[in-house]
C-alpha positions, 0 to 999 in steps of 0.5 A: 876135457873130462876122462872117466878112468876105469879101475883095473889095477891091483891095489898097491901101497899108496904111501909110496906113490906120492906125486905133488906138484906146484909152480916153478919159475926160471932165472936165466943164468950167465953162460957156463954158470951152474945148473940148479938141480931140482930133480934127481934124474937117476930116480926118474930113470928108475921110476920109468924102468919100474913102471915099464916092468909091468907091461900091461899095467903100464899100457893101461896107465898110458891114457893121459900120455896117449891123449896129450901126444894126440893133441901135440900131433894135431898141430901138424894138421896146419903145417903143410910140409913133409919132414924127412927126419923128426926127433921125438925127445923124451919119447916115453913108450913112443906115444907120439909114434902111435898118435902119428899112425892114427887114422883120421887124426883131425878131431873136428867132426865136420872134417873129411877123412884124412890119412895118418900124419905119419905120411908127412914123416920119412923117419922118426927118431924116438929118443928116451933115457929109459930103455925098458920104456922105449922098447916096451911096445916095439912089437906092436903093429904101429911100428910097421906103419912108420919108419922109427929108430929108437935111441937110448939117451944117457941123459935127456939133458945132453942131446948127442945129435949133430947140429941142424940134423932134424927137420922137426923136433917134437916132445910130449910129457917129458920136459917137465922133469928137466933140470936145465930147461933153458939149456935143453931148449937151446940144444933143440934149437941147435938141432933144427935146420933153419925154418923148422919147428919145435912142437912140444907139450909139458905139464905145468901151472896148477897141475894136480892142485887138488892132490897137492892142497889135500896132502898139505892140509892133511900134513898140517893137521897131523904133523903140524907142518908141511914136508918138502915133497914138492915137484915144481912146474913151470908157468906158461909165462916162463915157457914163452920167455924161455923159448924167446931167450933160446932163439926160437921165433914165431912163438905159439904158447897155449894152455889147456886143462884135462880133468880125469875122474878117479874113484879116490885119491889112492887110485890117482896115486896108483896111476901116477906110479904106473905112468912113471910120474911119481915124485923125483925132487932132490932132497925129498923126504924118504920113506912112506907117508904115514897112514893117518896122513894119507887117510886124512888127505883122502877125506879132505880131497873128497870134501874140498874137490869131490864130484857129486857121483863120489869120484874125485877129479884130478886136473892136468894143466898142459902147456903147448908150445911151438917155436921155429928155428930162425931163418933169413927167409922166414916170415917176419912181422912188419915194423911197428907203425908201418900199417896203412889201415886202421883196425878200428875203422874196420871193426866199426863198420856196420 
């Protein structure tokens, strides 16, 4: 998918807007072992608070989070259940709540009109660490179309809810900032009732590889080295393993790319700041990036990745995941080798 982003934001200092992402792998630690801190959670909280302070700019920059939230909610079209109590973990500005209240949520052009997915949910608990972002849109009409309870978290890595208290947990565009992702997924599994789903989406893989490579080449050219401002991301193979190790069953993990076109690199970096998606890695180099490095990076970006119309693309790789809390009466695969029909015979039929 390719989105064309209109520019409506005032110019800012691009040197303060750097977000650079690469891949992250996970090792599974022994119970009670130390958690390696990749991100500064206090910095990430501050970035979200600042992004929510300018309400109109923050809302305009929500195009990506709204799009991904809609795609997360589309997964509910195939689940024929009613959910009395649902948790939206890392709710941001309640993008999932907005998506649930959309009319005709089925994206298929041939599908008949369908009611909002909010009809499947009795209560939505929106949990987020940034109070300003969580309540930013509390006065908008969608709040009247769904029963929503906002909950401010002290830390999104420690969930203060009772075990087996939710019929579904959803998460969109927040888990890629978690330090202890295995621990959080284990907590999510514990919060679910038996045979209830977790549905989530996070940035991963080669997200923003165009920006990352352009900045690295510019720094190599101008400084003779690469500064350590890199936010790592999980790979799809990591996510499947994490879900399995934390007790989820009937797993589904898939990847899709959303490509957004921007006028230049600085417009992309402005939007990342307005989204609250700027860099929060521990031990990052403080202070602005040099003007010469930024100008060189913008030129490299256009040369290596630019479109014919003069815009530059930015790729956001989205990892979608579904896992179910184990239950004794849950559907299970048959024992290997117990099949009575050879699939080869069926496929070879004329």
